[in-house]
N, C-alpha and C positions, 0 to 999 in steps of 0.2 A: 757260869751257865753250864748245865749238864749236857753230856753228849745227846741224850734222848731229846732234850728241849731244842737243841741245835737242829736235829733231824726233823722234828716237828715243824720248826720255823722254815726249814729248807723245803719241805714238802708243801707248806702253805703258800710259799712264794712261787713254787712251780705250778701249783694248782691255779693260782691267780693269773700267771702268764698264760697257761693253757687255756683258761676260760677267756682271757683277752684275745688270744689268737682266734678262738672259735667265733667270738663276737665280730672280730675283724674280718674273717672269712665270710661270715653271714652278710655283714654290711656290704662287702665287696661283690658278693654274688646274688643276693636277693633281687636286685633290679632286674637281672636277666633270668632268674629262676621263676619269675611270675609267669613267663610265657613259654615254659618248656613243652607245653602240649602242642605248640606250633613248630613248623619246620624252621621258621625265621628265628624263633626263640631258642631252639636247639643250636642253631648255627651261632647265634649271638653268645650263647653259653660257652661253646667250644672256643670262640675267639677270645673271650674273656680269660678262660683258663690258659690258652696259648700265650696270651699277653703277659701273664703273670710269671711265665717261664721258670727259671730256677728258684726264684723267691717263693713261688707257690709250692713247688716241690718241697723246698726246705721247711716251709710252715707246716705242711701236711706231715712231714717226717718228725717235726718237733712235737706235734700232737701224738703221734705214735710212740714216741719216747716217753711223754708223760703218761700216756695210758699203760704201757707195759712196765716201765721202770718204777712208777709210783702207784700203779693201779688205781688212779683216782678218776678215770673215765671209763665208761663202757666201750668195748672195741668196735661194736656194730656201727655206730654212727660215723666213725672214721673210715671204716671199710666201705660204707655206702657212699660216703663223700668221695673216696678214692675211685670208685666205680663211676660216679657222675662225672668226675674230672678227667679221667683217663680211660674210661671204657671198661668193660668187663675184664678183658685179658690184661690190659695195661694196669688197672687197679689191683688185679690179682698179683701181677708181678711186683708192683711197688710195695704192697703189704707183706709179701713173702720175703722180699729182700730185707725189708725193714725189720721184720720179726726175727729173721735169722741174725742180723747184726746186733740187735739189742739183747736177744736171748744169750748170745755168745758173750757179750760184755758182762751181763749179770751173773752168768754161770761161773765165769772164772774170777769175778770179784768175791763170789761167795766162797769159792774154793781157796782163794788167797786170804781173805779177811776172816773167814770162818763163821761160826754161829752168831757171834755178836753183831755181825753186819746184818744178818737175816732178821735178828730180833729187833734191830733198830728200825726195820722198815715194816716188819709184820708183827701180828699179835704173838708174843712169846709163848703163851700157853697153848694156842692153837698149833703152832709150829712144832712144839715139843711133842704134842699128842700125836700129830701125823708122823712125825719123824721116828717116834718110838713104837708105832704100830708094827705088828709082826709082818703084815703084808708088804710094808714098805721097806723092810729089812732084807727081804729075800731077793738076792741078785738075779735069780732066774725068773722072777715074776714081775719085778718092778717095772721093767721096760714095757711088757704088754699092758700092765695096769695104767702106766702113764699114757700110752697110745690111746686107750679107750677114754681116759678121763679128759685128754685134750680134744677128742672128738665130740664129746657130749656138750651140747649147748647149755650154758648157764654155769658150768664148773669154773672155779676160780683159776683160770689158766695161768695168769700172771703170778699169782701166789705159788703155784706149782713150780714155776721157773725158779724161784728163789729156793724153795724146799728141795728141789731136785739136786741143787749143788751140795746138799748134805746126804744124799742117798747113794747107795752103791751102784752107780751107773757111769758109764764111760762119757767124757765130754761130747765126742762126736755123736753118739747115739742120742744124748738128750737134745743136742741142737737140732738134729734131724727130725726127732719126734715132735719137739715143740714147734718146729717150722711147718712140717708137712701133715701132722695129725689134725691140726686145726684148719686144714684147707677146705673140708666141706663147709664149715661156717663162713670162711672167708669168701669162697666161691659164691655162695648164696648171697652174701651181703654186696659184693663188688658187682655181680651181674644184676642184682635188684636195683643197685644204684644206677646202672647203665640204662636199665628199662624205665626206671623213675625219670631219668633225664629225658627220655622220649615220651614221657607222659602215659606209659603203659603200666598203670597201677596193678591191674589184675595179674599181668605177667610176673611182677615181683612177688606177689603172694603165692603164685604157682611154684616159682623157683624155690622159696622158702619151704613150702610144703613138701616138694619132691626131695629136697636135700635132708630134712629132718627125717623123712620116711626112710630113706636110704641109710642114714646114720643109725636109725633105730633097728633096721633089719640087720646090719653088721654087728651091732652091739648084742642083739638077741642071739645071733648065731655063735659069737664068741662065748657068751655066758652059757649057752647050751653045752659047749664042749668043755667048759671050765669046771670040772668036777669038784675042785677045791673051793669054789665060790670066792676066790681071792679078789677078783674084780669087784664083785658085789659088796664084799666087806670093805674094800678101799673106798668105793663110792659112798657107802653109808658113813664111813668115817670122815670123809671130806664134807659131806652135807651137814653132818652134825656140828662140825667146826666152823661152818660159815654162817650158822644161824645166830 
């Protein structure tokens, strides 16, 4: 059996486990999620989460590992679930710590095992195209480019974590960028989850709207002063490769 076949089988197994965990969590929580619009329902939900204790925390962390390490799941549902379970700030803290831990592991695995490790988990052609792009080879610009790419909703952040291990960037810088540059998205999702838990659907939409607006303004300002258009070129390159 070839190495790539083994990796595919491994990813399938992890995907099945992740889906099983999600189904299990839903089965466990759905009975109390039906009444989240009432004070009694919210209290029942909190009690259910508290009763799950460390096991519940571990299950949520397992989903986060599957989402980042194998990028088989979108990140937003897990972030919303974290907000529902532990509140806006608690969910934010949980996701931030989880991302930091998993990003650190992936980055150093890439640095130790090299390109072959990345190619096993990612599309080799796409990785090579991004890696060989001029904008990603410039040590002076690559950090700012990654900050913006991690901030933009919809960019393949977990793919970027793998590729960053091949780029001219210091480990600590990448870990900080990956952890904190995605905060706008995480904040909007965890606090939206918290408001959803209280039955405040409109508030969740407002939170998302404000977050995306602020991110858009920041990106616009940075691009305005980026005379070389390096960020615009990098974003175009990423968008082309994920199609």
